[in-house]
N, C-alpha and C positions, 0 to 999 in steps of 0.2 A: 600229868603231862599237859603242857601248853603247846598249842599249835598256832603259828603266825602265818598270815598270808604275806608273801614276799613283795617288796617293791619291784615292779617290772616296768621300766621306762618304755613308753610307747605301746604298752600291752595292757597292764592292769590299771586302766583308767577308772574314773569314778563309777561308770556304768557297770563295768565288769566286777569291780570290787563289791558293789552293791549286790549283784546277783550271787556271786560266790559266797559272800558272807552269810547270806540268808539261808544257804543250804545247811548251815549248822556246823559246829565243831571248831570254829575259829575263835581264838581268844583275843586276837589283835590283828588289825590290818595296817600295813605300812604303805604310805603313798609313794607314787613316783617322786623322784627327787626334785627339789627346788635348787637351782644353781645360785650360789651366793658368790659375789665377786668382792666388792669392797664397800658396800653400803647397806643400810637398812632398806629392805624392799617394802613397797606399799602393800596395804592389806589386800588389795584386789588380786595380787599375785598369789597370795596364800589361798584365797577363796577359789580362784580359778583352778589351782592344782588340787585342792582338797575341799570341795563343796560341803563335805561332812562337818567342817568347822562351824557351819551355820546350824548344825544340830548338836552342838556341844561336843564336837569331836567324836561322833558316833555314826555308824551306818544306820540305815532305816530300821534294821532289826536290833539295834543297840549294841553292836560290836564296837569296841573302842578303836579309834583310828589315830595312828601316830604319824606325824609329818616327818619326812626325811629331808635333810639338807646335805648339799654337796659343795665343797670348796676347800680352800687351804688357808684362808686368812682368819686367824683365831678371833680377832676383835669383831669382824663383820659377821662371822658365824654365831658368835655369842649374842650379838644384838638381835639377829634374826631368830635364834632359838628362843630368846625371851619373848619376842613378839608372837612366835608360834604358840607358846603356852598361853599367852594373854588372849589369843584368838580362839583357844579351846582345844588345841592338840593334846592328846593323851601321852605326854612325853615328847622327846625329840630323838630322832635316830640320825646318825652320821654315816655318810656313804664313803667307805674306803674300799669298795669292791668293784665299782663299775669298770668293765673292761673296754669300753668304747675308746677308740683311738682319738676321736675328737675331744672327748672329755679329758682323757689323760694328757693330751697336748696342752690343755688349759690348766694343768696341775690340779686335776680333780679325780676322785675315784681311786682306782687301784694303784695308780702311779705313786701315791703317797706311801705305799708299802715299802718303797725304797728309802723312806725317811722316817724312821720311828720317832725321831725327836719332834717332827712336825705333827705326827699323830698325837703325841703327848700334849703339845701346846694347844692344839685344836680341842681335844677332849676336855682338857682342864679349863679352858676359857668358857666352853659351853656349860660344863658342869657348874662352874662358879656363877654363871649368869642365870641358869634355870632355877626358879624358886624351889625351896625345899619341898620334898614330897612328890616331885615330878621326876620321872625317869629320864636319864641320859643313856642312850644305847648306841652301839656302833655295829656296823656290818663290815667284815673284812674277808679277803680271800687268804689262801695260804702263802701268798707272795705275789711278786710281779712276774719276773722271768722264771724264778725258781722259789723254793721254800726255805732258802737259807736264813732269811730274817724273820721267819714266822714267830719264833719265840720272842724276839725283841719287839716286834709289832704288838703282839698280844700283851706283853708286859707293859708296854708304853700306854696302851689303852686302859688297862686295869689300874695301873699306878696313878693315872690322871684322874681317876674317879668314876669311870663308867659303871653303870649299874647292871648292864647286860651286854653280852657280846654274841653276835651271830657270826658264824664262820662258814663261808662257802668252801666246800672241800676240794677246791682246785685253785691253781694259780691263775693270774691274768692270762699268761701265755697259753694255758690249757683251755681257756674259754669255757665252752659248754660241751666239750668233747668227752665222752665217757672214757674211763670210769671216773667216779668221784673218790677221793682218797680219804675216806671216813676215818681210817686208822690214824692218820696224821692229826685229825681233830682230836682224837683220843690222847695223843701225846701232849697236845696243848691243854686239854681239859684237866689233866693231872696237876697242872700248876696254876690253874685259874680259880680264884676263890669266889667268883661271881657266877650267876647263871649263864650257861653257854647253850646257844641254840644252834643245832646243826642243820645245814642246808646243802642242797646239791644232789641231783640225780635220784630224787625220791619220787617215783612214779606210781607206787602202789603201796598197799599195807605191808607187804613183805620187805620192800625196800626200806620202809620206815623202821621196821624192827631191826634190820641189819645196821642201818645208820645209827640208831640209838645205841646198839650194843657195841659196835666197833668204835664209835665216837665217844662212848662213855657219857653221853648226854641224857638229859631228862626231857628236853624240849626240841621241837622241830619247827623249821620254816619251810613252807611249801611254795614253790614257784610255778614252773611250767606244768608240773604234775597236777596242780589245782586248776590250771586253765584247761587241760585235757579232761579232767574228771572233777567237776566242781564239788562233788560230795565227798571228796577224798578225806578231808579232815575228820568228818563224822565217822567214816568207816575205820580210819586208823584208831580212833578212840574206842571203837567197839571191837577192835581186832578182827575186822571183817574184810573179806576180799570181794564184797559185793560191788557190782557195777549196775548203775541204773539203766532202765530201758531207754531206747531211742525216743520213745514217746514222751517220757519225762524230760529228757534232754531237750527235745524239740520245743517243749513249753518254755524252757529258759531261753532258747534261741529266739523264739517269737517275742518274748518280753524284752530281750536285749535289742532286737531290731526296732521295736516300737520306741524304746528310749532314745536310741541313737538317731532315729529319724527326727524325732521331736526336738532334739537338742543340738545336733551337729550339722544338719542340713544335708541336702542331696549330694553335694560335692564330696563329702567325706564318709558318710554313713555306710555306703556299700563296701568301701574298703575295710572298715572295721569289722563288718560281718564276715567278710571273706577271710580276714586274718584269723578270726576265732574258729571258723569252720576248718581252716588249715590245721589247727591243733586238734580239734575234735575228731578229725578223720583217723587219727592214730588209735582211737578207741572205738569209734562208730563208723562202720563202712557206709552207712546211710549218709553221713556227713560228707564223705567224699563225693557221692553222687550229687548231693545238693550243691556242693562247691563247684563241681564241674558244670552243672546246669546254669549257674548264675555268674560264673567267673568273668564272662565278657559283658555282663549286664551292668548298667548304671542307673537305669530307670527304676525309681522306687516302686511304681505300680507293678512292673513286671516281676521284680524280686519278691514283693509281697504276695503276688499271685502264686508264685512257685512255692513259697513257704506254706501258704494256705492249702495248696494242693498236697503237700507232704503231710500236713496235719490230717487230711481226710483219708489217708491210706489205712 
């Protein structure tokens, strides 16, 4: 079984990817998307989105990192896919699943699930441009407003030459509202000859087992479940329901806080910490207390003091 860390725009940035990957169990990390319009982007755009490229496309703990591209122009995506590989990305992933209205209005993400022929052209152009031996993968949902075209979309991606396909088990219209329709991924899996990675509503080890069984898949992609419980991949591979102590989690929180302070500056770093605590509180009641205590704070010194106080308990 392989387990991938999902691309999560505005959430799984370089710092959180680094921390989650080092907990173990992840075979691949996929970056937040780079939006491609109609031209080759300069190298600094790739490095800004994926600093791991400066480490040969790997996290600090040596987990491979794959850059994700979003757009609808085959030629431009092909150029940027080739550049991503040249800069060190471990393959290229194509985003056909983003549900953002802003992204969809610009003809990116899940809206392309209304156009299987566009999916085919994009994947084929990228596959042809990427050097041999490097993976071209794609991530899709079950559809846009409904799942009527899910077979056509999956077929288009496969026939165009994709090496792997991740399927989020909901439509764009369903967003992130439970449940995930893992059994529909199973219907697709029966006709897809390439590796299929199932994604959506996998919060714990038991969810993972059900998703794999209902979806007929051998591999998983973890999204918000990994944000809530960074060690989740390791526990799934061990078939364990373990949850780490708040003390262990707090060590990661402190490390994350130190990184974002150093790199993002006072204006943004407190917001990133609060965002993560918002997810952690679903597992750790202590995270809710910490979140409530710092939610109105912006001063770095005050926030640091509160974290240190928590560590001394």
